[in-house]
C-alpha positions as CSV (number, residue, x, y, z in Angstrom):
1,M,9.2,8.7,-1.9
2,T,5.8,8.0,-0.3
3,T,4.8,4.8,1.4
4,V,2.1,3.0,-0.6
5,A,-0.9,1.9,1.4
6,F,-0.5,-1.9,2.0
7,D,-3.9,-2.7,0.6
8,S,-3.3,-0.8,-2.6
9,D,-2.9,-2.4,-6.0
10,A,0.7,-1.4,-6.2
11,A,1.5,-3.0,-2.9
12,R,-0.3,-6.2,-3.9
13,A,1.7,-6.2,-7.1
14,A,4.9,-5.9,-5.2
15,V,3.9,-8.8,-2.9
16,T,3.0,-10.9,-5.9
17,I,6.3,-10.2,-7.6
18,A,8.2,-10.8,-4.4
19,S,6.3,-14.0,-3.8
20,Q,7.3,-15.3,-7.3
21,Q,10.9,-14.4,-6.7
22,I,10.9,-16.2,-3.4
23,A,9.4,-19.3,-5.0
24,A,12.0,-19.2,-7.8
25,Y,14.8,-18.9,-5.3
26,A,13.4,-21.8,-3.2
27,D,13.0,-23.9,-6.3
28,K,16.6,-23.1,-7.5
29,H,18.0,-24.1,-4.1
30,A,15.7,-27.1,-3.5
31,I,14.0,-25.4,-0.5
32,T,10.6,-26.8,0.2
33,I,8.1,-24.0,0.6
34,T,4.4,-23.7,-0.2
35,P,2.9,-20.9,-2.3
36,A,1.1,-19.7,0.8
37,Q,4.4,-19.5,2.7
38,C,5.9,-17.5,-0.2
39,E,3.1,-15.0,-0.1
40,D,3.3,-14.7,3.7
41,L,7.1,-14.1,3.5
42,A,6.6,-11.6,0.7
43,E,4.0,-9.6,2.7
44,V,6.4,-9.4,5.7
45,L,9.2,-8.3,3.4
46,V,7.1,-5.6,1.8
47,S,5.9,-4.3,5.1
48,H,9.5,-4.2,6.5
49,Y,10.6,-2.4,3.3
50,Q,7.9,0.2,3.8
51,A,8.7,0.6,7.5
52,F,12.4,1.0,6.8
53,F,11.9,3.7,4.2
54,A,9.4,5.5,6.4
55,G,12.1,5.6,9.1
56,V,14.7,6.9,6.6
57,R,12.3,9.6,5.4
58,Y,11.5,10.6,9.0
59,A,15.2,10.7,9.9
60,T,16.0,12.7,6.8
61,T,13.3,15.3,7.5
62,Q,14.3,15.6,11.1
63,R,18.0,16.2,10.2
64,S,17.2,18.7,7.5
65,T,14.6,20.7,9.6
66,P,16.3,23.5,11.5
67,E,15.7,23.5,15.2
68,P,13.7,26.5,16.5
69,G,15.8,29.6,17.1
70,Q,18.4,28.7,14.4
């Protein structure tokens, strides 16, 4: 899995979908939140998701790469 550049169309689509899901959740649970707040929260969530999987990918490659001399 590769990390998508945050300013790419795919990342923007993910933020848009996440923002819509956040708005739907807030509406369902009567939480007052503006569309701008939904988008800000979605951007943070997508960036944390990307950072998490970048860390997982790094840890996986470090574990599977043999140490020198082995």
